[in-house]
Backbone as numpy.savetxt, mean C-alpha at the origin, in Angstrom:
# Nx Ny Nz CAx CAy CAz Cx Cy Cz
8.51 -37.39 -7.11 7.58 -35.94 -7.23 8.80 -34.79 -7.33
8.25 -33.82 -7.85 8.73 -32.55 -8.22 8.93 -31.91 -7.10
7.62 -31.87 -5.67 7.36 -31.07 -4.93 6.38 -29.75 -5.37
5.60 -29.94 -6.76 5.53 -28.40 -6.85 3.81 -29.08 -6.87
2.99 -27.68 -6.46 1.89 -28.41 -6.19 0.98 -27.60 -7.41
-0.35 -28.15 -7.44 -0.96 -27.69 -9.10 -1.78 -25.91 -8.36
-1.79 -26.10 -7.29 -2.17 -24.27 -6.85 -1.37 -23.73 -6.90
-1.29 -22.15 -7.23 -0.46 -21.11 -7.91 -1.12 -20.16 -6.17
0.65 -19.88 -5.63 0.62 -19.22 -5.22 0.26 -17.90 -5.17
-0.79 -17.56 -4.14 -1.20 -15.93 -4.48 0.06 -14.82 -3.78
0.64 -14.09 -4.33 1.53 -13.16 -3.43 1.17 -12.50 -2.54
1.67 -12.43 -1.93 1.36 -11.72 -0.32 2.31 -10.34 -0.11
1.70 -9.18 0.36 2.50 -8.08 0.46 2.07 -7.90 2.13
3.11 -6.66 2.66 2.98 -6.21 4.14 2.32 -4.94 4.26
1.43 -4.72 5.03 0.98 -3.52 5.38 1.84 -2.51 5.96
2.13 -1.50 5.60 3.08 -1.04 6.15 2.29 -0.15 7.47
1.51 -0.30 6.98 0.53 0.53 8.29 0.67 -0.51 9.68
0.25 -1.55 9.68 -0.15 -2.62 11.44 0.59 -3.69 10.68
1.78 -3.87 9.73 2.52 -4.82 9.45 2.29 -6.23 9.54
0.61 -6.10 8.58 0.24 -7.47 8.65 0.61 -8.00 7.25
0.82 -9.28 7.04 1.00 -9.99 5.55 -0.11 -10.58 5.19
-0.84 -10.12 4.06 -2.21 -10.28 3.62 -1.53 -10.82 2.21
-2.61 -10.91 1.17 -3.16 -11.13 -0.01 -2.75 -9.41 -0.62
-2.26 -9.75 -1.76 -1.58 -8.18 -2.73 -2.92 -8.05 -2.76
-3.78 -8.26 -3.66 -5.77 -8.29 -3.78 -5.95 -7.04 -2.65
-5.71 -7.93 -1.62 -6.51 -6.58 -0.59 -6.05 -6.11 0.05
-4.94 -5.36 -0.47 -4.08 -4.27 -0.32 -4.30 -3.37 -1.46
-4.10 -1.79 -1.21 -4.10 -0.60 -1.77 -2.25 -0.01 -2.06
-1.98 0.18 -3.35 -0.82 0.26 -3.50 -0.68 1.67 -3.75
0.44 2.47 -3.34 0.77 3.72 -3.35 2.02 3.20 -3.81
2.35 5.07 -5.17 3.56 5.12 -5.28 4.31 6.39 -5.60
5.58 6.91 -5.51 5.88 8.02 -5.47 6.17 9.02 -6.48
5.04 9.86 -6.69 5.72 10.61 -8.20 5.58 12.19 -7.75
6.89 12.63 -8.41 6.74 14.30 -7.86 6.63 14.58 -6.44
7.69 13.80 -5.23 7.80 13.92 -3.76 5.87 13.78 -3.69
5.24 12.56 -3.63 3.52 13.29 -2.65 3.41 11.45 -3.83
2.80 10.95 -2.43 2.80 9.80 -2.41 1.32 9.80 -3.27
1.03 9.29 -4.44 -0.79 8.33 -4.95 -0.44 7.17 -5.14
-2.34 7.02 -4.93 -2.76 5.69 -5.34 -2.14 4.54 -6.79
-2.32 3.38 -7.22 -1.80 3.01 -7.55 -2.99 2.07 -8.02
-4.34 2.26 -8.61 -5.09 1.44 -8.50 -5.07 0.23 -9.96
-4.52 0.45 -11.03 -3.85 -0.96 -11.70 -3.08 -1.61 -11.28
-2.08 -0.87 -10.58 -0.85 -1.90 -9.89 -0.35 -1.31 -11.53
0.10 -0.71 -11.75 1.16 -0.54 -13.43 1.67 0.76 -12.92
1.40 1.41 -12.33 2.71 2.12 -12.59 4.46 2.00 -11.93
5.22 2.68 -12.13 6.58 2.37 -12.40 6.77 2.57 -10.96
7.88 2.07 -10.64 8.73 2.85 -9.57 8.66 1.59 -7.90
8.99 2.10 -7.04 8.58 1.03 -5.88 7.34 1.17 -5.33
6.94 0.40 -4.70 4.93 0.78 -3.71 5.30 -0.30 -2.66
4.56 0.80 -2.55 4.03 0.57 -0.53 2.70 0.48 -0.61
2.25 -0.24 0.52 1.10 -1.31 0.48 0.30 -1.00 2.04
-1.18 -0.58 1.84 -1.90 -0.46 3.71 -3.23 -1.30 2.80
-3.98 -1.56 4.21 -4.83 -2.64 3.85 -5.85 -1.13 3.39
-6.59 -0.80 3.23 -7.86 0.76 2.76 -8.95 0.97 3.92
-8.00 1.06 5.12 -9.09 1.47 6.05 -7.74 2.92 6.60
-8.39 3.65 7.30 -7.77 4.66 7.61 -6.54 4.44 8.40
-7.38 3.32 9.53 -6.68 2.71 10.68 -4.86 2.92 10.29
-4.78 2.38 8.91 -3.59 1.43 8.71 -2.99 2.74 8.25
-3.92 3.67 7.37 -2.86 4.90 6.54 -2.43 5.84 8.13
-3.34 6.05 8.52 -2.98 6.96 9.58 -1.20 6.46 10.89
-1.72 4.84 10.69 -0.10 4.08 11.50 0.67 4.21 10.28
0.64 4.46 9.08 1.87 4.14 8.37 2.59 6.09 8.49
1.56 7.09 8.24 2.06 8.43 8.14 2.48 8.07 9.75
2.58 8.55 10.88 2.51 8.42 11.80 4.32 7.35 12.40
4.49 6.61 11.66 5.21 5.52 11.80 6.47 5.97 11.19
5.76 7.12 10.02 6.88 7.43 8.80 7.33 6.20 7.76
6.29 5.38 7.83 6.33 4.21 7.13 6.70 4.79 5.23
5.82 5.19 4.44 5.49 5.39 3.56 7.21 6.01 3.02
7.82 7.16 3.57 9.36 7.64 3.43 10.63 6.44 3.35
10.50 5.39 4.20 11.25 4.70 4.85 11.21 3.67 3.33
9.83 2.94 2.97 9.34 1.90 2.32 9.99 2.44 1.05
9.66 3.66 0.85 9.82 4.32 -0.73 11.46 4.72 -0.94
11.87 4.78 0.05 13.73 4.82 0.32 13.84 6.68 -0.24
12.71 7.05 1.09 13.29 8.90 -0.29 13.23 9.90 1.24
13.63 10.71 1.41 14.42 11.61 2.52 13.26 12.42 2.50
13.37 12.45 3.70 12.21 13.87 4.30 10.70 13.17 4.23
9.74 13.91 4.94 8.42 14.15 5.08 7.50 13.74 3.49
6.43 13.02 3.10 5.75 12.57 1.77 4.50 13.51 1.67
4.18 14.33 1.36 2.63 14.29 1.30 1.59 13.69 1.16
0.81 13.08 2.08 -0.07 12.02 2.01 -1.43 12.61 1.64
-1.80 13.98 1.64 -2.97 13.74 1.57 -4.18 13.54 0.47
-3.38 13.34 -1.51 -4.48 12.50 -2.02 -4.42 11.12 -1.41
-3.59 10.39 -0.74 -3.64 9.25 -0.26 -5.18 9.00 0.60
-5.07 9.83 1.53 -6.09 10.09 2.52 -7.53 10.49 1.79
-7.52 11.50 1.00 -8.87 11.26 0.22 -8.88 10.28 -0.60
-7.94 9.29 -0.97 -8.30 8.04 -1.85 -9.01 7.06 -1.22
-8.59 6.79 0.24 -8.84 6.09 1.23 -10.44 6.13 1.63
-10.26 7.12 2.10 -11.56 7.91 2.53 -12.74 7.52 1.54
-12.47 7.65 -0.08 -13.36 7.48 -1.08 -13.93 5.84 -1.06
-12.73 5.58 -0.73 -12.65 3.65 -1.15 -13.33 3.11 -0.10
-13.39 3.73 1.37 -13.72 3.24 2.54 -15.70 3.12 2.81
-15.82 5.14 1.92 -16.99 4.98 2.06 -17.51 4.02 1.14
-16.96 4.01 -0.20 -18.00 3.13 -1.35 -17.72 1.75 -0.93
-17.35 1.16 -0.43 -17.69 -0.01 -0.24 -18.27 -0.47 1.28
-19.25 1.09 1.47 -20.44 -0.03 2.58 -21.62 0.23 2.00
């Protein structure tokens, strides 16, 4: 036997807010464009990505812990206002 299974592994990522490891499809991806964090709805924007749950709690934890600059490997704070608006919209749309 080769040790391979017929089931494909689901890619996992870690939420930079709560640090929980979950399926990539359950998280939102963010990238940096011109020193501003922006949501990557389709997951196709170039560059490093950071992932959070689609919840304000995780986003606030990530901002408070300064996880975005660390994840993106950039110096100084990043503007995360666009992220907050996007997460608020998606949280209300899911209700």
